[in-house]
C-alpha positions as CSV (number, residue, x, y, z in Angstrom):
1,X,0.0,0.0,0.0
2,X,1.0,3.6,-0.7
3,X,2.2,5.8,2.1
4,X,2.1,9.5,2.3
5,X,5.5,11.2,2.8
6,X,5.1,14.4,0.3
7,X,4.1,17.9,0.9
8,X,6.2,18.4,3.9
9,X,5.5,21.6,5.7
10,X,7.9,21.1,8.7
11,X,9.8,24.3,7.7
12,X,6.7,26.4,8.2
13,X,6.0,28.2,11.3
14,X,2.3,27.8,11.9
15,X,0.8,30.7,14.0
16,X,-1.9,29.6,16.5
17,X,-4.7,31.2,14.1
18,X,-3.3,29.4,11.3
19,X,-3.4,26.1,13.2
20,X,-6.9,26.7,14.3
21,X,-8.0,27.2,10.8
22,X,-6.0,24.0,9.8
23,X,-8.0,22.2,12.4
24,X,-11.5,23.5,12.2
25,X,-12.3,24.4,8.4
26,X,-12.7,21.1,7.3
27,X,-14.2,19.2,10.3
28,X,-17.9,19.9,10.1
29,X,-19.4,21.1,6.9
30,X,-22.8,22.4,6.7
31,X,-25.4,19.5,6.9
32,X,-27.9,19.4,4.1
33,X,-31.3,17.7,4.3
34,X,-29.8,14.8,2.3
35,X,-27.0,14.4,4.9
36,X,-29.2,14.7,8.0
37,X,-29.9,11.0,7.5
38,X,-26.5,10.2,8.4
39,X,-26.6,11.6,12.0
40,X,-26.5,9.2,14.8
41,X,-28.9,8.6,17.6
42,X,-27.7,6.1,20.0
43,X,-30.1,3.1,20.7
44,X,-29.6,3.7,24.4
45,X,-29.7,7.7,24.4
46,X,-32.3,10.2,24.7
47,X,-30.1,12.9,23.0
48,X,-31.2,14.2,19.6
49,X,-29.5,12.6,16.4
50,X,-26.1,14.5,16.0
51,X,-22.9,14.0,14.2
52,X,-20.7,11.7,16.6
53,X,-17.8,13.5,18.0
54,X,-14.9,11.3,18.0
55,X,-12.1,13.3,18.3
56,X,-9.4,13.4,21.2
57,X,-11.7,15.7,23.2
58,X,-14.3,16.7,23.7
59,X,-16.1,13.4,23.5
60,X,-19.7,12.1,23.4
61,X,-21.3,12.5,26.8
62,X,-23.9,10.4,28.7
63,X,-27.6,11.5,29.1
64,X,-26.9,11.6,32.8
65,X,-24.1,13.9,32.5
66,X,-26.1,16.2,30.2
67,X,-29.0,16.3,32.5
68,X,-26.7,17.2,35.3
69,X,-25.5,20.0,33.2
70,X,-29.0,21.3,33.2
71,X,-29.4,21.4,37.0
72,X,-31.4,24.6,37.9
73,X,-29.7,27.7,39.4
74,X,-28.2,26.7,42.9
75,X,-26.2,28.7,45.4
76,X,-22.5,27.6,45.5
77,X,-22.7,27.6,49.3
78,X,-26.1,25.8,49.8
79,X,-26.0,22.6,51.7
80,X,-27.0,20.7,48.6
81,X,-24.2,21.9,46.6
82,X,-21.6,21.5,49.2
83,X,-22.7,18.1,49.5
84,X,-22.2,17.6,45.6
85,X,-18.8,19.4,45.5
86,X,-17.5,17.3,48.4
87,X,-18.6,14.0,46.8
88,X,-16.9,15.0,43.7
89,X,-13.6,15.8,45.3
90,X,-13.7,12.6,47.2
91,X,-14.4,10.4,44.1
92,X,-11.6,12.2,42.1
93,X,-9.3,10.6,44.7
94,X,-10.4,7.1,43.7
95,X,-9.9,7.9,40.0
96,X,-6.2,8.8,40.8
97,X,-6.0,5.7,43.3
98,X,-5.2,8.3,46.1
99,X,-5.7,7.4,49.8
100,X,-3.0,9.7,51.3
101,X,-4.9,12.6,52.8
102,X,-2.0,14.9,52.6
103,X,-2.7,15.2,49.0
104,X,-5.5,17.4,47.8
105,X,-7.8,17.1,44.8
106,X,-9.0,20.2,43.0
107,X,-11.8,21.1,40.6
108,X,-11.6,24.7,39.6
109,X,-13.3,26.9,36.9
110,X,-11.1,27.0,33.9
111,X,-9.6,24.8,31.3
112,X,-7.2,21.9,31.6
113,X,-4.5,24.5,30.6
114,X,-5.0,26.2,34.0
115,X,-3.5,23.3,35.5
116,X,0.1,24.5,34.0
117,X,-0.4,27.9,35.4
118,X,-0.9,26.2,39.0
119,X,2.3,24.4,38.4
120,X,4.3,27.2,36.9
121,X,3.1,29.8,39.5
122,X,3.1,27.7,42.8
123,X,5.7,25.0,42.4
124,X,8.5,26.7,40.4
125,X,10.1,29.8,41.7
126,X,11.6,32.5,39.2
127,X,14.8,31.4,38.0
128,X,14.3,27.6,38.9
129,X,14.9,25.0,36.3
130,X,12.3,22.6,34.6
131,X,12.9,19.7,32.9
132,X,10.0,19.3,30.1
133,X,10.0,15.8,28.4
134,X,8.8,16.6,24.9
135,X,6.6,14.1,22.9
136,X,4.6,16.4,21.0
137,X,2.9,20.0,20.6
138,X,1.8,20.3,24.2
139,X,5.3,20.1,25.7
140,X,6.2,23.4,23.8
141,X,3.1,25.2,25.3
142,X,3.9,23.8,28.7
143,X,7.6,25.1,28.5
144,X,6.1,28.5,27.3
145,X,3.8,28.7,30.2
146,X,6.7,28.0,32.7
147,X,8.8,30.6,31.2
148,X,6.0,33.0,31.4
149,X,6.0,32.7,35.1
150,X,10.0,33.0,35.4
151,X,10.9,29.4,35.2
152,X,13.7,28.2,33.1
153,X,12.6,25.2,31.1
154,X,14.8,22.9,29.3
155,X,13.1,20.6,26.7
156,X,14.2,17.2,26.2
157,X,12.7,16.2,22.8
158,X,11.8,12.7,21.4
159,X,11.8,12.2,17.5
160,X,8.2,12.8,16.3
161,X,6.0,9.9,17.3
162,X,8.5,8.2,19.8
163,X,9.2,8.5,23.6
164,X,11.9,10.3,25.6
165,X,14.1,7.3,26.7
166,X,14.9,6.6,30.4
167,X,18.6,6.8,29.5
168,X,18.3,10.4,28.2
169,X,16.3,11.5,31.0
170,X,18.8,10.1,33.5
171,X,21.6,12.0,31.7
172,X,19.7,15.1,32.0
173,X,18.9,14.8,35.6
174,X,22.5,14.1,36.5
175,X,23.8,17.2,34.6
176,X,21.6,19.8,36.5
177,X,19.4,20.1,39.4
178,X,15.6,20.5,38.2
179,X,12.9,21.7,40.5
180,X,10.4,19.6,38.4
181,X,10.1,17.1,35.6
182,X,7.1,17.4,33.4
183,X,5.5,14.6,31.4
184,X,2.9,14.6,29.1
185,X,1.3,11.3,29.7
186,X,-0.6,11.2,26.3
187,X,0.3,13.9,23.9
188,X,-2.8,14.6,21.9
189,X,-0.9,15.9,18.8
190,X,0.9,12.4,18.4
191,X,-0.7,9.7,20.4
192,X,2.4,8.9,22.3
193,X,2.0,7.2,25.5
194,X,4.9,8.0,28.1
195,X,5.6,5.4,30.9
196,X,5.0,7.7,33.8
197,X,5.6,4.8,36.3
198,X,9.1,4.2,35.2
199,X,10.0,7.8,34.8
200,X,8.8,8.5,38.2
201,X,10.8,5.7,39.7
202,X,13.9,6.9,37.8
203,X,13.4,10.5,39.1
204,X,13.2,9.3,42.7
205,X,16.4,7.2,42.3
206,X,18.5,9.8,40.5
207,X,17.0,13.2,41.8
208,X,14.7,12.4,44.8
209,X,13.8,16.2,45.4
210,X,12.6,16.8,42.0
211,X,8.8,17.1,41.7
212,X,7.2,14.7,39.2
213,X,4.3,16.5,37.3
214,X,2.1,14.7,34.9
215,X,0.0,16.3,32.2
216,X,-2.8,13.8,32.1
217,X,-5.5,15.8,30.1
218,X,-5.8,13.0,27.5
219,X,-5.1,9.9,29.8
220,X,-6.9,10.3,33.1
221,X,-9.8,7.9,32.8
222,X,-8.3,5.9,30.1
223,X,-4.9,5.0,31.3
224,X,-3.9,3.7,34.8
225,X,-2.5,6.4,37.0
226,X,-1.6,5.3,40.6
227,X,-1.0,8.6,42.3
228,X,0.4,7.1,45.7
229,X,1.8,4.0,44.5
230,X,4.0,5.6,41.7
231,X,5.0,8.6,44.1
232,X,3.8,11.4,41.6
233,X,3.4,15.1,42.8
234,X,0.8,16.5,40.6
235,X,-1.4,15.3,38.0
236,X,-3.5,17.6,35.9
237,X,-6.5,17.0,33.7
238,X,-9.6,18.3,32.0
239,X,-13.0,16.8,32.0
240,X,-14.0,16.9,28.3
241,X,-12.0,13.9,27.5
242,X,-12.2,10.5,29.2
243,X,-13.9,12.0,32.3
244,X,-16.8,12.7,29.8
245,X,-18.0,15.9,31.0
246,X,-18.2,19.3,29.0
247,X,-15.3,21.6,29.4
248,X,-15.1,24.2,31.9
249,X,-13.0,22.6,34.8
250,X,-9.3,22.5,35.7
251,X,-8.9,19.3,37.6
252,X,-5.8,18.1,39.3
253,X,-4.3,16.4,42.4
254,X,-1.3,17.6,44.3
255,X,0.9,15.5,46.6
256,X,1.5,16.4,50.3
257,X,5.2,16.8,49.2
258,X,4.3,19.4,46.4
259,X,2.2,21.2,49.0
260,X,5.1,21.5,51.3
261,X,7.3,22.7,48.6
262,X,4.5,25.5,48.0
263,X,4.3,26.5,51.8
264,X,8.2,26.7,51.7
265,X,8.3,29.3,48.7
266,X,10.6,32.2,49.2
267,X,8.4,34.4,47.0
268,X,4.6,34.4,46.9
269,X,2.8,32.7,44.0
270,X,3.0,34.6,40.8
271,X,-0.5,34.2,39.9
272,X,-3.5,35.6,41.8
273,X,-6.2,33.3,40.6
274,X,-3.9,30.2,40.1
275,X,-2.7,30.1,43.6
276,X,-2.7,27.4,46.0
277,X,-2.8,29.9,48.8
278,X,-6.3,30.9,47.5
279,X,-7.5,27.5,46.6
280,X,-6.2,25.0,48.7
281,X,-8.3,26.0,51.9
282,X,-11.4,26.1,49.6
283,X,-10.8,22.6,48.4
284,X,-10.2,21.2,51.9
285,X,-13.5,23.0,53.2
286,X,-15.5,21.7,50.3
287,X,-14.2,18.2,50.8
288,X,-15.1,18.3,54.4
289,X,-18.6,19.3,53.5
290,X,-18.1,22.9,54.7
291,X,-19.2,26.1,52.5
292,X,-16.3,28.0,51.6
293,X,-15.5,31.1,49.0
294,X,-12.9,32.4,47.0
295,X,-14.4,32.5,43.4
296,X,-17.7,31.2,42.4
297,X,-17.5,27.5,41.3
298,X,-19.1,26.4,38.0
299,X,-22.1,24.8,39.8
300,X,-23.6,22.9,36.9
301,X,-20.2,21.6,35.8
302,X,-19.5,20.1,39.4
303,X,-23.0,18.5,39.3
304,X,-22.0,16.9,36.0
305,X,-18.5,15.8,37.2
306,X,-20.2,14.1,40.0
307,X,-22.6,12.2,37.8
308,X,-19.9,11.1,35.6
309,X,-17.4,10.0,38.3
310,X,-20.4,7.8,39.7
311,X,-20.8,6.1,36.4
312,X,-17.0,5.8,35.9
313,X,-16.4,4.3,39.3
314,X,-19.5,1.9,39.2
315,X,-17.3,-0.7,37.6
316,X,-13.8,-1.6,38.6
317,X,-11.1,1.0,37.0
318,X,-9.2,-2.1,35.7
319,X,-12.3,-3.1,33.5
320,X,-12.7,0.4,32.3
321,X,-8.9,0.5,31.2
322,X,-9.2,-2.9,29.6
323,X,-12.3,-1.8,27.5
324,X,-10.3,1.1,26.3
325,X,-7.3,-1.0,25.4
326,X,-9.5,-3.4,23.4
327,X,-10.9,-0.7,21.4
328,X,-7.7,0.9,20.9
329,X,-6.3,-2.4,19.7
330,X,-9.3,-2.9,17.3
331,X,-9.0,0.6,15.7
332,X,-5.4,0.4,15.4
333,X,-5.3,-3.1,13.8
334,X,-8.2,-2.0,11.4
335,X,-6.4,1.2,10.5
336,X,-3.1,-1.2,9.7
337,X,-5.5,-3.3,7.5
338,X,-6.4,-0.2,5.5
339,X,-2.6,0.1,4.8
340,X,-2.1,3.2,7.2
341,X,0.6,4.0,9.6
342,X,0.3,5.6,13.1
343,X,2.2,8.7,14.1
344,X,3.2,6.9,17.3
345,X,5.7,4.5,16.3
346,X,6.8,2.5,19.2
347,X,4.6,-0.5,20.1
348,X,3.7,-0.4,23.9
349,X,3.8,3.4,23.8
350,X,0.7,4.1,21.9
351,X,-2.3,5.8,23.5
352,X,-5.4,3.8,24.4
353,X,-7.9,6.7,24.1
354,X,-6.7,8.0,20.7
355,X,-5.0,7.2,17.4
356,X,-3.1,9.6,15.3
357,X,-2.9,8.2,11.5
358,X,-0.8,9.4,8.7
359,X,-2.6,10.1,5.5
360,X,-2.0,7.8,2.5
361,X,-0.1,9.2,-0.5
362,X,-2.3,11.4,-2.7
363,X,-5.0,12.3,-0.1
364,X,-5.0,15.5,1.8
365,X,-7.2,16.5,4.9
366,X,-9.6,18.4,2.8
367,X,-10.0,15.4,0.5
368,X,-10.8,13.2,3.5
369,X,-12.5,14.6,6.6
370,X,-15.4,16.4,5.1
371,X,-16.2,13.1,3.3
372,X,-16.2,11.5,6.7
373,X,-18.1,14.3,8.4
374,X,-20.8,14.0,5.6
375,X,-21.5,10.4,7.0
376,X,-22.0,11.7,10.5
377,X,-18.5,11.2,12.0
378,X,-16.5,14.2,13.3
379,X,-12.6,13.5,13.4
380,X,-9.8,15.8,14.0
381,X,-6.9,17.0,11.8
382,X,-3.4,17.3,12.7
383,X,-1.9,19.4,15.5
384,X,1.8,18.9,15.6
385,X,3.1,21.8,13.8
386,X,5.8,19.9,11.9
387,X,3.4,17.3,10.2
388,X,0.1,19.3,10.9
389,X,-1.2,18.6,7.2
390,X,0.0,14.9,7.0
391,X,-2.4,13.2,9.5
392,X,-5.7,12.9,11.2
393,X,-6.6,11.7,14.6
394,X,-9.4,9.5,16.2
395,X,-10.7,9.8,19.7
396,X,-11.8,6.5,21.2
397,X,-12.7,7.2,24.8
398,X,-15.5,7.5,27.2
399,X,-19.1,6.5,26.6
400,X,-18.5,5.6,22.9
401,X,-16.2,2.9,24.3
402,X,-17.8,1.6,27.5
403,X,-21.5,1.7,26.3
404,X,-21.8,-1.8,24.7
405,X,-25.0,-0.8,22.9
406,X,-23.4,1.9,20.9
407,X,-22.0,1.3,17.5
408,X,-19.8,4.3,17.2
409,X,-16.8,2.8,15.9
410,X,-18.5,0.3,13.6
411,X,-19.8,3.4,11.9
412,X,-16.4,5.6,12.2
413,X,-14.2,2.8,10.7
414,X,-16.7,2.2,8.0
415,X,-16.8,5.9,7.1
416,X,-13.0,6.1,7.0
417,X,-13.0,3.1,4.5
418,X,-15.6,4.5,2.3
419,X,-14.1,8.2,2.5
420,X,-10.6,6.9,1.5
421,X,-12.1,5.1,-1.4
422,X,-14.0,8.3,-2.5
423,X,-10.8,10.3,-2.3
424,X,-9.0,7.7,-4.7
425,X,-7.3,5.4,-2.3
426,X,-7.8,1.8,-2.5
427,X,-7.9,-0.1,0.8
């Protein structure tokens, strides 16, 4: 089968606006009356028929989560909401396999990106060094955030589609003292899965005072993350991916060690809103079922978070992870049978919640994604700036995977195959 290696744009510096246009212009074309019949209504869902969103976040949502988002107005210090918020913070501990009460879970109005600000403004003082492990687009952004607050990021870059090796990390840790090491557990731009357990163990052996920070935006709820057992210091995420809640929350857990480092800061936090000094007592109070206030929490989002966490934790997390692994294997093997290659090149280090797929020779994103969208399936274009026009991404996480009555990926894989044929590629 042919492979696409032409039309390289690696030398082009894409602006944020151009990347956004690249991603969005071809994803969801206007739907005609003829196309409306391709929209999907799940057998088990009360939701109106709509194109299936199978990108690496946001994902499809359950009826219960959407109903919770429609909770009537409620005071953020009412006994009813305090109970909901406290339960959500407690259940987040279960999602992270955390029982050490010195750690604290947080759910704050904002995007997943806000978690970076908390790391950079609370755990790194101006002039301190941070080692940023780079497996894709989001390491660049995290490094930029750290520098914005006065930290000194050093990026350790893997080749596109590969991991940063343990040997390379060990060498870097021995050359300089780093306040933090940051790991993108799953980089959404490449689908590369990093081994955070092994990296954390290495950091503890070589540089035990260095904090281990995990960007789990595209992994929490799909990949196993044992916060206590693996001796992690902060894991940040967002709700709109595997947690299955509309965007609007910055969710993270910070270890007792990280909080002690914060308390020992020489300088105050370099952010007003993203400050542990402001938010730690608020989260502690809500988890203890006591009303508290610094800034108004997004009441409906917290209700939806609790609804989703109850659904997620109603089955053993090991079963949930296994279901995502099975779906990932199915999608990746089917894509390979079409003659297509993944961006993530190393077996065993490929995400279970998404797949990044190189286009075949002679097929461009505008040739393929609109055709797939016309069949009621929304996939994502490329994001990594060096290969953005050369690949597309499939998200396979959340209810589309765990609800056995849904046929989302039967439809998606068929749509990809048919659309490739229409675009002139023979599977």
